[in-house]
C-alpha positions, 0 to 999 in steps of 0.5 A: 426423162427428167428435167436434169437429164433433158438439158445433158448430153447423153452418151453410152460408148459401151453400146456404141450409142450417142445422142443429145436429149436436148430436143433432138431425138435422133440417135446415131450409132457410133463406131466402137473401136473394135466394131465393124459398125460405121456410123452414117455420118462418118461413112458420108465423110469418108465418101466425101473424102474419096471424091477426088480430082482424078477420075481414075481415083474416083472409080477405084475409091468408090468401089473400095468404099463398099469394103471400108466397114470391114476394115479394122481401126488400124486399117481405117487409120491407114486408109485416112493417111492415104486420103490425106495424100495428093491425087497424083501421089495417091494414084501412083501408089495405087497403080504401083508406080510409087512404093508404099511408105510402110507395110501397112499402107502396102497392105491396104493398097492391095486391098484397094486394088482387089476391090 
């Protein structure tokens, strides 16, 4: 590696690998939009967001997180939107007391209930 490369950031989005050559040798896999691979950092963020104040949500979302990597990018976006909801609203949607806002959410809620 040349001195020019040492101070710059290396990024190869085609391979889904990203890293920094400025001293740290750690490389992270990054989820490519069409890939089912989820990098460990993103996966931990999702796990953290699935920890909720309601025990029921913790259980249901904790079981579903094992299936997260199999979601496509659109489903992941919908899931992220669901995680932005307050606990009681999300629980009411999962339990069927409240209707989903759209068909995409409805489809994802069915997947969550099957997990």
